All heavy atoms as an XYZ file, in Angstrom:
875
protein
N     -12.350    -13.966    -30.518
C     -12.806    -15.091    -31.296
C     -11.937    -16.293    -30.960
O     -10.727    -16.211    -30.921
C     -12.707    -14.725    -32.768
C     -13.395    -15.687    -33.656
S     -15.046    -15.085    -33.909
C     -15.737    -16.445    -34.728
N     -12.535    -17.376    -30.752
C     -11.827    -18.573    -30.336
C     -11.407    -19.373    -31.557
O     -12.173    -19.522    -32.507
C     -12.747    -19.387    -29.443
S     -11.878    -20.669    -28.578
N     -10.203    -19.884    -31.549
C      -9.694    -20.679    -32.651
C     -10.045    -22.140    -32.410
O      -9.402    -22.831    -31.651
C      -8.178    -20.488    -32.762
C      -7.611    -21.191    -33.969
O      -8.319    -21.856    -34.710
N      -6.330    -21.019    -34.164
N     -11.074    -22.626    -33.068
C     -11.558    -23.988    -32.859
C     -10.557    -25.022    -33.361
O     -10.409    -26.084    -32.813
C     -12.897    -24.199    -33.566
C     -14.022    -23.359    -33.015
C     -14.361    -23.701    -31.610
N     -14.842    -25.069    -31.528
C     -15.160    -25.675    -30.422
N     -15.060    -25.050    -29.281
N     -15.580    -26.915    -30.410
N      -9.857    -24.733    -34.460
C      -8.903    -25.704    -34.992
C      -7.747    -25.899    -34.018
O      -7.256    -27.009    -33.854
C      -8.385    -25.246    -36.352
C      -9.453    -25.244    -37.395
C     -10.075    -24.161    -37.902
C     -10.050    -26.386    -38.012
N     -11.023    -24.546    -38.809
C     -11.029    -25.909    -38.892
C      -9.862    -27.749    -37.894
C     -11.799    -26.762    -39.665
C     -10.632    -28.601    -38.674
C     -11.585    -28.094    -39.538
N      -7.298    -24.829    -33.380
C      -6.220    -24.946    -32.412
C      -6.631    -25.769    -31.209
O      -5.848    -26.549    -30.669
N      -7.883    -25.619    -30.786
C      -8.378    -26.398    -29.651
C      -8.454    -27.872    -29.996
O      -8.088    -28.732    -29.199
C      -9.748    -25.898    -29.225
C      -9.722    -24.599    -28.506
C     -11.108    -24.205    -28.046
O     -12.044    -24.991    -28.107
N     -11.230    -22.986    -27.577
N      -8.942    -28.171    -31.186
C      -9.046    -29.576    -31.590
C      -7.669    -30.210    -31.728
O      -7.472    -31.365    -31.345
C      -9.827    -29.676    -32.895
C     -11.287    -29.312    -32.740
C     -12.016    -29.250    -34.065
O     -11.404    -29.584    -35.096
O     -13.185    -28.855    -34.052
N      -6.718    -29.449    -32.250
C      -5.353    -29.958    -32.373
C      -4.747    -30.198    -31.004
O      -4.126    -31.233    -30.755
C      -4.478    -28.965    -33.165
O      -5.079    -28.724    -34.429
C      -3.086    -29.498    -33.359
N      -4.918    -29.240    -30.096
C      -4.382    -29.384    -28.747
C      -5.017    -30.568    -28.032
O      -4.336    -31.344    -27.351
C      -4.606    -28.104    -27.958
N      -6.314    -30.721    -28.178
C      -7.007    -31.847    -27.555
C      -6.523    -33.164    -28.157
O      -6.329    -34.155    -27.451
C      -8.518    -31.693    -27.736
C      -9.318    -32.636    -26.867
C     -10.809    -32.379    -26.929
N     -11.129    -31.125    -26.258
C     -11.798    -30.124    -26.823
N     -12.206    -30.204    -28.062
N     -12.059    -29.023    -26.154
N      -6.309    -33.182    -29.474
C      -5.812    -34.384    -30.142
C      -4.403    -34.752    -29.705
O      -4.028    -35.923    -29.710
N      -3.618    -33.758    -29.327
C      -2.253    -34.014    -28.863
C      -2.193    -34.350    -27.371
O      -1.118    -34.571    -26.833
C      -1.364    -32.804    -29.148
C      -1.086    -32.549    -30.636
C      -0.375    -31.225    -30.819
C      -0.278    -33.692    -31.215
N      -3.350    -34.364    -26.723
C      -3.400    -34.784    -25.328
C      -3.373    -33.655    -24.314
O      -3.228    -33.907    -23.126
N      -3.511    -32.433    -24.761
C      -3.511    -31.308    -23.831
C      -4.869    -31.192    -23.150
O      -5.909    -31.388    -23.765
C      -3.198    -30.018    -24.589
O      -3.253    -28.922    -23.721
N      -4.844    -30.878    -21.876
C      -6.092    -30.658    -21.139
C      -6.395    -29.161    -21.186
O      -5.828    -28.377    -20.428
C      -5.970    -31.170    -19.722
C      -5.713    -32.671    -19.715
C      -5.785    -33.287    -18.373
N      -4.913    -32.616    -17.408
C      -4.591    -33.118    -16.241
N      -5.060    -34.291    -15.894
N      -3.800    -32.463    -15.418
N      -7.284    -28.772    -22.063
C      -7.538    -27.368    -22.373
C      -8.133    -26.631    -21.180
O      -7.688    -25.533    -20.845
C      -8.442    -27.250    -23.612
C      -7.699    -27.810    -24.822
C      -8.841    -25.810    -23.857
C      -8.533    -27.895    -26.055
N      -9.115    -27.219    -20.517
C      -9.750    -26.543    -19.393
C      -8.752    -26.303    -18.262
O      -8.742    -25.241    -17.652
C     -10.949    -27.348    -18.881
C     -12.152    -27.279    -19.785
C     -12.652    -25.867    -19.976
O     -12.446    -25.276    -21.029
N     -13.297    -25.321    -18.980
N      -7.899    -27.287    -17.993
C      -6.890    -27.131    -16.958
C      -5.907    -26.025    -17.332
O      -5.555    -25.187    -16.497
C      -6.144    -28.444    -16.723
C      -5.032    -28.397    -15.673
C      -5.615    -28.083    -14.307
C      -4.259    -29.690    -15.672
N      -5.508    -25.996    -18.592
C      -4.593    -24.944    -19.057
C      -5.230    -23.565    -18.917
O      -4.570    -22.607    -18.507
C      -4.207    -25.179    -20.511
O      -3.528    -26.402    -20.656
N      -6.499    -23.463    -19.262
C      -7.197    -22.186    -19.128
C      -7.280    -21.742    -17.670
O      -7.092    -20.567    -17.362
C      -8.599    -22.274    -19.715
C      -8.612    -22.261    -21.200
C     -10.017    -22.274    -21.703
N     -10.023    -22.274    -23.152
C     -11.068    -22.533    -23.880
N     -12.222    -22.813    -23.302
N     -10.994    -22.505    -25.186
N      -7.572    -22.669    -16.786
C      -7.671    -22.324    -15.363
C      -6.316    -21.895    -14.812
O      -6.233    -20.945    -14.028
C      -8.232    -23.502    -14.559
C      -9.680    -23.822    -14.869
S     -10.785    -22.409    -14.669
C     -10.715    -22.202    -12.912
N      -5.256    -22.560    -15.223
C      -3.920    -22.183    -14.769
C      -3.563    -20.792    -15.278
O      -3.045    -19.954    -14.524
C      -2.883    -23.235    -15.211
C      -3.082    -24.528    -14.417
C      -1.460    -22.723    -15.049
C      -2.270    -25.700    -14.916
N      -3.845    -20.523    -16.560
C      -3.556    -19.195    -17.113
C      -4.404    -18.118    -16.451
O      -3.924    -17.008    -16.209
C      -3.766    -19.197    -18.625
C      -2.732    -19.983    -19.422
C      -3.131    -20.044    -20.890
C      -1.362    -19.351    -19.277
N      -5.651    -18.435    -16.138
C      -6.503    -17.480    -15.430
C      -5.946    -17.199    -14.039
O      -5.892    -16.048    -13.608
C      -7.929    -18.018    -15.337
C      -8.934    -17.130    -14.622
C      -9.130    -15.834    -15.394
C     -10.245    -17.849    -14.468
N      -5.493    -18.244    -13.358
C      -4.891    -18.066    -12.040
C      -3.659    -17.174    -12.121
O      -3.482    -16.269    -11.304
C      -4.524    -19.424    -11.439
C      -3.743    -19.317    -10.172
C      -4.368    -18.980     -8.978
C      -2.380    -19.529    -10.168
C      -3.653    -18.871     -7.810
C      -1.645    -19.423     -9.005
C      -2.283    -19.091     -7.827
N      -2.790    -17.431    -13.102
C      -1.587    -16.611    -13.254
C      -1.925    -15.159    -13.569
O      -1.289    -14.241    -13.044
C      -0.674    -17.167    -14.348
C       0.121    -18.363    -13.921
C       0.368    -19.397    -14.808
C       0.624    -18.482    -12.633
C       1.099    -20.509    -14.429
C       1.348    -19.588    -12.241
C       1.590    -20.596    -13.140
O       2.312    -21.680    -12.773
N      -2.916    -14.923    -14.419
C      -3.261    -13.544    -14.757
C      -3.844    -12.809    -13.546
O      -3.530    -11.634    -13.323
C      -4.224    -13.501    -15.936
O      -5.439    -14.119    -15.611
N      -4.660    -13.484    -12.760
C      -5.200    -12.860    -11.551
C      -4.085    -12.603    -10.540
O      -4.034    -11.544     -9.899
C      -6.316    -13.737    -10.942
C      -6.695    -13.272     -9.555
C      -7.532    -13.746    -11.849
N      -3.149    -13.558    -10.420
C      -2.035    -13.380     -9.487
C      -1.143    -12.219     -9.921
O      -0.699    -11.423     -9.083
C      -1.219    -14.667     -9.389
N      -0.890    -12.086    -11.215
C      -0.073    -10.977    -11.699
C      -0.779     -9.632    -11.504
O      -0.145     -8.639    -11.137
C       0.293    -11.182    -13.170
C       1.324    -12.270    -13.435
C       1.467    -12.510    -14.936
C       2.664    -11.899    -12.836
N      -2.088     -9.597    -11.750
C      -2.829     -8.365    -11.515
C      -2.822     -8.017    -10.029
O      -2.651     -6.853     -9.646
C      -4.264     -8.495    -12.021
N      -2.971     -9.026     -9.181
C      -2.910     -8.791     -7.738
C      -1.541     -8.307     -7.292
O      -1.428     -7.435     -6.434
N      -0.486     -8.866     -7.886
C       0.865     -8.418     -7.553
C       1.087     -6.976     -7.996
O       1.712     -6.193     -7.280
C       1.894     -9.333     -8.199
N       0.572     -6.628     -9.164
C       0.700     -5.245     -9.638
C      -0.013     -4.286     -8.701
O       0.505     -3.210     -8.380
C       0.142     -5.113    -11.058
N      -1.189     -4.672     -8.248
C      -1.934     -3.825     -7.313
C      -1.212     -3.761     -5.981
O      -1.125     -2.700     -5.350
C      -3.380     -4.345     -7.146
C      -4.089     -3.630     -6.012
C      -4.147     -4.171     -8.437
N      -0.637     -4.878     -5.543
C       0.073     -4.894     -4.269
C       1.321     -4.032     -4.283
O       1.652     -3.389     -3.293
N       2.020     -4.010     -5.398
C       3.252     -3.232     -5.493
C       2.966     -1.758     -5.745
O       3.524     -0.878     -5.090
C       4.166     -3.803     -6.607
C       5.329     -2.879     -6.890
C       4.666     -5.171     -6.215
N       2.099     -1.482     -6.689
C       1.866     -0.096     -7.097
C       0.696      0.545     -6.372
O       0.467      1.741     -6.505
C       1.622     -0.025     -8.599
N      -0.069     -0.215     -5.635
C      -1.229      0.344     -4.959
C      -2.468      0.225     -5.843
O      -2.425     -0.304     -6.953
N      -3.540      0.709     -5.325
C      -4.814      0.584     -6.035
C      -4.868      1.391     -7.322
O      -5.689      1.122     -8.181
C      -5.958      1.013     -5.121
C      -6.138      0.133     -3.936
S      -6.672     -1.479     -4.448
C      -7.048     -2.202     -2.897
N      -3.997      2.352     -7.457
C      -4.025      3.179     -8.660
C      -3.583      2.380     -9.886
O      -3.885      2.737    -11.008
C      -3.176      4.451     -8.450
C      -3.865      5.315     -7.394
C      -2.988      5.236     -9.715
C      -3.130      6.563     -7.036
N      -2.915      1.252     -9.684
C      -2.486      0.452    -10.836
C      -3.665     -0.131    -11.605
O      -3.504     -0.557    -12.742
C      -1.544     -0.661    -10.390
O      -2.222     -1.556     -9.545
N      -4.847     -0.148    -11.009
C      -6.030     -0.573    -11.750
C      -6.234      0.320    -12.973
O      -6.759     -0.133    -13.983
C      -7.285     -0.509    -10.874
C      -7.601     -1.789    -10.174
C      -7.692     -1.822     -8.806
C      -7.817     -2.955    -10.880
C      -7.995     -2.993     -8.145
C      -8.110     -4.127    -10.232
C      -8.200     -4.155     -8.860
N      -5.828      1.563    -12.892
C      -5.975      2.465    -14.027
C      -5.148      1.969    -15.205
O      -5.614      1.953    -16.345
C      -5.560      3.897    -13.645
C      -6.531      4.452    -12.610
C      -5.516      4.799    -14.874
C      -6.101      5.765    -12.027
N      -3.914      1.547    -14.923
C      -3.064      1.035    -15.994
C      -3.575     -0.256    -16.595
O      -3.219     -0.601    -17.717
N      -4.387     -0.974    -15.855
C      -4.972     -2.196    -16.378
C      -6.292     -1.934    -17.100
O      -6.641     -2.658    -18.033
C      -5.192     -3.192    -15.233
C      -3.936     -3.649    -14.500
C      -4.308     -4.449    -13.260
C      -3.047     -4.456    -15.404
N      -7.037     -0.915    -16.682
C      -8.336     -0.624    -17.285
C      -8.247      0.225    -18.544
O      -8.974     -0.011    -19.502
C      -9.223      0.151    -16.292
C      -9.831     -0.644    -15.226
S     -11.052      0.308    -14.298
C     -10.134      1.737    -13.787
N      -7.391      1.226    -18.541
C      -7.368      2.210    -19.621
C      -7.164      1.603    -21.007
O      -7.869      1.998    -21.948
C      -6.313      3.277    -19.328
N      -6.257      0.649    -21.200
C      -6.115      0.088    -22.552
C      -7.355     -0.659    -23.037
O      -7.679     -0.613    -24.230
C      -4.928     -0.875    -22.429
C      -4.179     -0.408    -21.252
C      -5.186      0.178    -20.325
N      -8.070     -1.315    -22.130
C      -9.296     -2.012    -22.540
C     -10.358     -1.020    -22.982
O     -11.049     -1.243    -23.984
C      -9.827     -2.872    -21.391
C      -8.970     -4.045    -21.069
N      -8.903     -5.159    -21.864
C      -8.121     -4.277    -20.042
C      -8.066     -6.028    -21.341
N      -7.568     -5.509    -20.227
N     -10.489      0.064    -22.241
C     -11.467      1.086    -22.605
C     -11.051      1.770    -23.906
O     -11.880      2.018    -24.790
C     -11.616      2.110    -21.465
C     -12.173      1.419    -20.215
C     -12.517      3.261    -21.874
C     -12.128      2.264    -18.969
N      -9.752      2.057    -24.049
C      -9.261      2.717    -25.260
C      -9.474      1.848    -26.490
O      -9.808      2.351    -27.565
C      -7.779      3.053    -25.110
N      -9.272      0.546    -26.356
C      -9.477     -0.351    -27.508
C     -10.931     -0.333    -27.951
O     -11.236     -0.378    -29.132
C      -9.041     -1.763    -27.165
C      -9.111     -2.699    -28.353
C      -8.540     -4.053    -28.035
N      -7.158     -3.977    -27.641
C      -6.132     -4.047    -28.476
N      -6.359     -4.154    -29.765
N      -4.902     -3.990    -28.030
N     -11.851     -0.249    -27.003
C     -13.271     -0.175    -27.376
C     -13.604      1.141    -28.071
O     -14.433      1.176    -28.960
C     -14.150     -0.350    -26.158
C     -14.143     -1.748    -25.633
C     -15.439     -1.990    -24.876
N     -15.531     -3.365    -24.518
C     -16.300     -4.231    -25.158
N     -17.037     -3.839    -26.160
N     -16.348     -5.484    -24.772
N     -12.953      2.222    -27.632
C     -13.251      3.529    -28.202
C     -12.517      3.794    -29.519
O     -13.071      4.400    -30.422
C     -12.895      4.629    -27.202
C     -13.724      4.693    -25.935
C     -13.178      5.763    -25.015
C     -15.179      4.960    -26.269
N     -11.261      3.342    -29.617
C     -10.412      3.752    -30.732
C     -10.163      2.670    -31.768
O      -9.548      2.936    -32.784
C      -9.071      4.243    -30.189
N     -10.567      1.446    -31.523
C     -10.308      0.383    -32.488
C      -9.013     -0.344    -32.176
O      -8.576     -0.385    -31.030
N      -8.375     -0.896    -33.195
C      -7.214     -1.744    -32.978
C      -5.889     -1.125    -33.403
O      -4.867     -1.787    -33.348
C      -7.400     -3.072    -33.721
C      -8.474     -3.919    -33.081
O      -8.668     -3.884    -31.882
N      -9.186     -4.669    -33.890
N      -5.866      0.093    -33.840
C      -4.630      0.736    -34.277
C      -3.840      1.228    -33.071
O      -4.316      2.056    -32.292
C      -4.951      1.918    -35.192
O      -3.773      2.635    -35.478
N      -2.606      0.715    -32.924
C      -1.793      1.100    -31.770
C      -1.360      2.560    -31.819
O      -1.061      3.146    -30.790
C      -0.568      0.192    -31.647
C      -0.923     -1.157    -31.117
C      -0.896     -2.278    -31.931
C      -1.307     -1.318    -29.802
C      -1.237     -3.519    -31.446
C      -1.656     -2.554    -29.297
C      -1.614     -3.648    -30.127
O      -1.959     -4.873    -29.632
N      -1.334      3.145    -32.998
C      -1.013      4.574    -33.095
C      -2.065      5.413    -32.391
O      -1.778      6.500    -31.915
C      -0.918      5.001    -34.562
C       0.294      4.480    -35.265
C       0.335      4.983    -36.683
C       1.564      4.460    -37.397
N       1.617      4.913    -38.788
N      -3.266      4.892    -32.318
C      -4.360      5.619    -31.667
C      -4.566      5.121    -30.238
O      -4.833      5.911    -29.332
C      -5.657      5.478    -32.491
C      -5.455      6.084    -33.879
C      -6.820      6.138    -31.787
C      -6.584      5.827    -34.824
N      -4.420      3.823    -30.019
C      -4.715      3.237    -28.702
C      -3.809      3.804    -27.614
O      -4.272      4.117    -26.517
C      -4.592      1.704    -28.739
C      -5.754      1.110    -29.495
C      -4.560      1.131    -27.335
C      -5.687     -0.378    -29.637
N      -2.516      3.950    -27.894
C      -1.583      4.375    -26.846
C      -1.888      5.791    -26.345
O      -2.015      5.997    -25.136
C      -0.133      4.204    -27.319
C       0.160      2.705    -27.477
C       0.853      4.845    -26.349
C       1.484      2.390    -28.096
N      -2.058      6.799    -27.222
C      -2.398      8.123    -26.683
C      -3.786      8.176    -26.045
O      -3.974      8.838    -25.019
C      -2.321      9.059    -27.885
C      -1.898      8.264    -29.035
C      -1.774      6.848    -28.634
N      -4.752      7.466    -26.639
C      -6.096      7.456    -26.058
C      -6.067      6.778    -24.695
O      -6.733      7.206    -23.752
C      -7.101      6.771    -27.015
C      -8.431      6.520    -26.350
C      -7.293      7.611    -28.261
N      -5.256      5.735    -24.568
C      -5.112      5.041    -23.295
C      -4.539      5.971    -22.229
O      -5.000      5.977    -21.081
C      -4.185      3.855    -23.513
O      -4.430      2.843    -22.649
N      -3.519      6.729    -22.589
C      -2.934      7.686    -21.645
C      -3.952      8.752    -21.251
O      -4.044      9.134    -20.073
C      -1.698      8.333    -22.257
N      -4.715      9.225    -22.205
C      -5.736     10.238    -21.923
C      -6.827      9.678    -21.012
O      -7.219     10.320    -20.031
C      -6.336     10.753    -23.228
C      -7.389     11.843    -23.101
C      -6.768     13.107    -22.527
C      -8.011     12.122    -24.454
N      -7.290      8.489    -21.299
C      -8.333      7.878    -20.476
C      -7.814      7.605    -19.067
O      -8.512      7.850    -18.080
C      -8.850      6.587    -21.142
C      -9.673      6.950    -22.361
C      -9.673      5.752    -20.177
C     -10.102      5.785    -23.196
N      -6.584      7.119    -18.959
C      -6.000      6.871    -17.643
C      -5.892      8.136    -16.817
O      -6.193      8.141    -15.619
N      -5.479      9.227    -17.460
C      -5.369     10.482    -16.711
C      -6.740     11.013    -16.309
O      -6.898     11.557    -15.213
C      -4.604     11.517    -17.536
O      -5.294     11.818    -18.725
N      -7.732     10.833    -17.157
C      -9.087     11.284    -16.815
C      -9.646     10.467    -15.649
O     -10.249     11.017    -14.724
C     -10.008     11.211    -18.049
C      -9.617     12.292    -19.056
C     -11.469     11.347    -17.653
C     -10.321     12.189    -20.380
N      -9.423      9.140    -15.679
C      -9.908      8.297    -14.585
C      -9.246      8.689    -13.270
O      -9.909      8.806    -12.236
C      -9.668      6.804    -14.903
C     -10.566      6.340    -16.037
C      -9.915      5.942    -13.666
C     -10.255      4.945    -16.540
N      -7.932      8.923    -13.306
C      -7.230      9.313    -12.080
C      -7.701     10.675    -11.585
O      -7.902     10.873    -10.386
C      -5.726      9.329    -12.309
C      -4.890      9.698    -11.085
C      -5.137      8.714     -9.958
C      -3.422      9.737    -11.442
N      -7.906     11.620    -12.490
C      -8.392     12.943    -12.109
C      -9.769     12.846    -11.463
O     -10.015     13.449    -10.406
C      -8.439     13.863    -13.325
C      -9.000     15.253    -13.095
C      -8.028     16.055    -12.242
C      -9.271     15.944    -14.401
N     -10.664     12.071    -12.071
C     -12.012     11.929    -11.506
C     -11.994     11.196    -10.162
O     -12.742     11.555     -9.250
C     -12.920     11.205    -12.501
C     -13.250     11.978    -13.777
C     -14.067     11.116    -14.727
C     -13.980     13.269    -13.459
N     -11.131     10.182    -10.035
C     -11.035      9.461     -8.761
C     -10.491     10.369     -7.665
O     -10.967     10.340     -6.527
C     -10.144      8.227     -8.921
N      -9.508     11.199     -7.998
C      -8.954     12.115     -7.007
C      -9.972     13.182     -6.612
O     -10.115     13.502     -5.434
C      -7.682     12.758     -7.542
C      -6.964     13.576     -6.489
O      -6.803     13.059     -5.360
O      -6.585     14.721     -6.772
N     -10.680     13.711     -7.599
C     -11.725     14.697     -7.284
C     -12.823     14.091     -6.419
O     -13.308     14.732     -5.482
C     -12.328     15.262     -8.570
C     -11.506     16.320     -9.282
C     -12.144     16.668    -10.618
C     -11.371     17.550     -8.423
N     -13.223     12.862     -6.737
C     -14.254     12.198     -5.934
C     -13.758     11.990     -4.508
O     -14.504     12.196     -3.543
C     -14.635     10.866     -6.568
N     -12.505     11.592     -4.367
C     -11.956     11.364     -3.026
C     -11.853     12.626     -2.202
O     -11.972     12.607     -0.984
N     -11.639     13.737     -2.858
C     -11.511     15.001     -2.130
C     -12.843     15.700     -1.885
O     -13.001     16.393     -0.889
C     -10.599     15.950     -2.898
C      -9.172     15.501     -2.924
C      -8.348     16.436     -3.780
N      -7.016     15.916     -3.966
C      -5.959     16.362     -3.311
N      -6.087     17.333     -2.440
N      -4.780     15.837     -3.544
N     -13.792     15.543     -2.797
C     -15.016     16.344     -2.717
C     -16.239     15.601     -2.177
O     -17.121     16.234     -1.594
C     -15.346     16.929     -4.090
C     -14.303     17.885     -4.673
C     -14.720     18.330     -6.062
C     -14.086     19.071     -3.766
N     -16.349     14.301     -2.399
C     -17.576     13.603     -1.999
C     -17.728     13.504     -0.484
O     -18.829     13.653      0.030
C     -17.629     12.212     -2.622
C     -17.900     12.168     -4.120
C     -17.932     10.722     -4.602
C     -19.203     12.864     -4.464
N     -16.665     13.243      0.204
C     -16.698     13.125      1.656
C     -15.853     14.264      2.223
O     -14.740     14.052      2.704
C     -16.167     11.758      2.089
C     -16.911     10.619      1.462
C     -16.391      9.950      0.369
C     -18.151     10.238      1.946
C     -17.076      8.902     -0.219
C     -18.846      9.196      1.372
C     -18.313      8.525      0.286
N     -16.385     15.455      2.145
C     -15.644     16.705      2.342
C     -14.727     16.774      3.561
O     -13.575     17.103      3.394
C     -16.611     17.891      2.341
C     -15.944     19.232      2.258
C     -15.114     19.389      0.995
O     -15.535     19.019     -0.066
N     -13.929     19.944      1.122
N     -15.139     16.473      4.747
C     -14.148     16.629      5.824
C     -13.042     15.570      5.753
O     -11.949     15.783      6.229
C     -14.946     16.487      7.111
C     -16.284     16.001      6.729
C     -16.454     16.175      5.265
N     -13.316     14.445      5.116
C     -12.326     13.390      4.996
C     -11.616     13.482      3.648
O     -12.185     13.944      2.664
C     -12.991     12.018      5.116
C     -13.720     11.723      6.416
C     -14.443     10.401      6.313
C     -12.751     11.717      7.574
N     -10.383     13.003      3.595
C      -9.639     12.950      2.348
C      -9.395     11.481      2.028
O      -8.481     10.856      2.558
C      -8.317     13.709      2.482
C      -7.638     13.908      1.154
O      -8.321     13.820      0.120
O      -6.418     14.159      1.154
N     -10.243     10.922      1.165
C     -10.166      9.505      0.837
C      -9.190      9.329     -0.330
O      -9.238     10.089     -1.300
C     -11.560      8.968      0.479
C     -12.456      9.119      1.706
C     -11.490      7.539     -0.001
C     -13.836      8.643      1.542
N      -8.293      8.341     -0.260
C      -7.323      8.140     -1.342
C      -7.999      7.795     -2.672
O      -9.040      7.136     -2.704
C      -6.475      6.953     -0.864
C      -6.721      6.834      0.584
C      -8.069      7.419      0.848
N      -7.379      8.231     -3.750
C      -7.925      7.967     -5.084
C      -7.935      6.475     -5.385
O      -8.778      5.997     -6.144
C      -7.111      8.714     -6.139
N      -7.036      5.720     -4.770
C      -6.973      4.283     -5.001
C      -8.223      3.547     -4.581
O      -8.560      2.509     -5.138
N      -8.930      4.075     -3.608
C     -10.177      3.456     -3.168
C     -11.206      3.512     -4.292
O     -11.901      2.526     -4.577
C     -10.717      4.146     -1.899
C     -12.094      3.662     -1.540
C      -9.749      3.954     -0.748
N     -11.278      4.637     -4.963
C     -12.246      4.781     -6.049
C     -11.818      4.014     -7.296
O     -12.653      3.443     -7.988
C     -12.462      6.263     -6.377
C     -13.202      6.984     -5.291
C     -12.519      7.734     -4.359
C     -14.570      6.878     -5.182
C     -13.186      8.377     -3.347
C     -15.252      7.513     -4.166
C     -14.557      8.276     -3.242
N     -10.508      3.990     -7.590
C     -10.064      3.227     -8.754
C     -10.273      1.728     -8.528
O     -10.609      1.007     -9.465
C      -8.591      3.506     -9.088
O      -7.775      3.191     -7.976
C      -8.391      4.939     -9.496
N     -10.096      1.263     -7.304
C     -10.369     -0.146     -7.012
C     -11.863     -0.419     -7.100
O     -12.278     -1.485     -7.557
C      -9.846     -0.515     -5.638
N     -12.670      0.533     -6.661
C     -14.118      0.375     -6.745
C     -14.623      0.324     -8.165
O     -15.637     -0.313     -8.457
N     -13.909      0.953     -9.068
C     -14.259      0.901    -10.487
C     -13.587     -0.291    -11.151
O     -14.175     -0.975    -11.987
C     -13.828      2.210    -11.193
C     -14.608      3.391    -10.634
C     -14.036      2.111    -12.690
C     -14.051      4.731    -11.073
N     -12.335     -0.551    -10.792
C     -11.534     -1.572    -11.464
C     -12.006     -2.989    -11.227
O     -12.033     -3.802    -12.155
N     -12.354     -3.330    -10.005
C     -12.769     -4.703     -9.707
C     -14.035     -5.095    -10.474
O     -14.048     -6.142    -11.130
C     -12.952     -4.880     -8.209
N     -15.100     -4.278    -10.464
C     -16.271     -4.653    -11.265
C     -15.986     -4.655    -12.765
O     -16.536     -5.463    -13.507
C     -17.317     -3.577    -10.924
C     -16.885     -3.007     -9.652
C     -15.402     -3.126     -9.604
N     -15.095     -3.757    -13.204
C     -14.752     -3.714    -14.624
C     -14.091     -5.017    -15.062
O     -14.427     -5.574    -16.113
C     -13.825     -2.531    -14.905
C     -13.430     -2.407    -16.348
C     -14.316     -1.923    -17.275
C     -12.173     -2.793    -16.750
C     -13.960     -1.816    -18.607
C     -11.794     -2.687    -18.073
C     -12.690     -2.199    -19.007
N     -13.172     -5.545    -14.257
C     -12.514     -6.795    -14.620
C     -13.446     -7.986    -14.478
O     -13.323     -8.956    -15.220
C     -11.236     -6.987    -13.822
C     -10.128     -6.150    -14.354
C      -9.586     -5.143    -13.611
C      -9.656     -6.353    -15.631
C      -8.579     -4.352    -14.108
C      -8.647     -5.566    -16.153
C      -8.108     -4.571    -15.390
N     -14.372     -7.927    -13.559
C     -15.375     -8.985    -13.484
C     -16.248     -8.962    -14.740
O     -16.590    -10.012    -15.283
C     -16.243     -8.815    -12.230
C     -15.476     -9.026    -10.939
S     -14.703    -10.624    -10.818
C     -16.116    -11.652    -10.588
N     -16.583     -7.769    -15.210
C     -17.343     -7.643    -16.457
C     -16.548     -8.228    -17.623
O     -17.088     -8.983    -18.437
C     -17.671     -6.170    -16.719
C     -18.084     -5.885    -18.136
C     -19.338     -6.266    -18.600
C     -17.220     -5.244    -19.020
C     -19.714     -6.021    -19.916
C     -17.586     -4.994    -20.325
C     -18.831     -5.385    -20.762
O     -19.190     -5.147    -22.049
N     -15.254     -7.889    -17.726
C     -14.436     -8.436    -18.802
C     -14.329     -9.954    -18.722
O     -14.300    -10.634    -19.746
C     -13.025     -7.828    -18.758
C     -12.872     -6.399    -19.226
C     -11.422     -5.965    -19.076
C     -13.323     -6.234    -20.661
N     -14.271    -10.469    -17.512
C     -14.144    -11.907    -17.328
C     -15.403    -12.638    -17.760
O     -15.336    -13.674    -18.434
C     -13.843    -12.213    -15.858
C     -13.653    -13.670    -15.496
C     -12.406    -14.219    -16.169
C     -13.535    -13.812    -13.993
N     -16.567    -12.100    -17.423
C     -17.821    -12.812    -17.677
C     -18.492    -12.425    -18.988
O     -19.474    -13.041    -19.360
C     -18.792    -12.619    -16.521
C     -18.345    -13.325    -15.285
C     -18.078    -12.640    -14.130
C     -18.183    -14.704    -15.287
C     -17.657    -13.278    -12.988
C     -17.770    -15.365    -14.163
C     -17.500    -14.655    -13.001
N     -17.984    -11.427    -19.703
C     -18.639    -11.046    -20.951
C     -18.317    -12.009    -22.080
O     -19.048    -12.107    -23.051
C     -18.259     -9.636    -21.364
C     -16.939     -9.541    -22.043
C     -16.721     -8.188    -22.650
C     -15.417     -8.253    -23.412
N     -15.346     -7.312    -24.449
N     -17.196    -12.729    -21.952
C     -16.828    -13.713    -22.968
C     -17.842    -14.856    -22.942
O     -18.255    -15.312    -21.894
C     -15.435    -14.278    -22.700
C     -14.377    -13.240    -22.682
C     -14.030    -12.846    -24.059
N     -13.039    -11.766    -23.997
C     -12.470    -11.277    -25.053
N     -12.772    -11.749    -26.231
N     -11.620    -10.304    -24.955
N     -18.198    -15.312    -24.120
C     -19.146    -16.432    -24.210
C     -18.440    -17.722    -23.840
O     -17.279    -17.924    -24.135
C     -19.707    -16.542    -25.618
C     -20.584    -15.375    -25.992
C     -21.116    -15.557    -27.364
C     -21.984    -14.364    -27.734
N     -22.494    -14.459    -29.084
N     -19.164    -18.594    -23.222
C     -18.637    -19.905    -22.875
C     -18.478    -20.726    -24.156
O     -19.316    -20.701    -25.034
C     -19.565    -20.645    -21.921
C     -19.833    -19.906    -20.650
C     -18.707    -20.064    -19.692
C     -19.072    -19.384    -18.404
N     -17.994    -19.162    -17.536
N     -17.381    -21.474    -24.246
C     -17.121    -22.278    -25.450
C     -17.608    -23.675    -25.244
O     -17.566    -24.247    -24.231
C     -15.604    -22.287    -25.763
C     -15.327    -23.178    -26.955
C     -15.143    -20.881    -26.016
């Protein structure tokens, strides 16, 4: 939910809201890219699991953290099984499948928000 009063106050104080949003979006994409670059494609799991857990479990952190760990382990298990079994003579890394799931998932999260 967007805080309209905060936007009006920021605009009244001379802040350029759209520019600030674009800069923050750039930083978040750069940080996600750095995480993927350092940890490999499997880091998409650590970025996806909490979003999925919040949708399933609500907003209580007592529930979100264990559900997030469970969802992350299930995603990694399924990605590894897919990499080993779908293309049988080849052994495709699990990161390929997590990236294939993670990139569209983050595009969905990016575009599901309503324009203000």
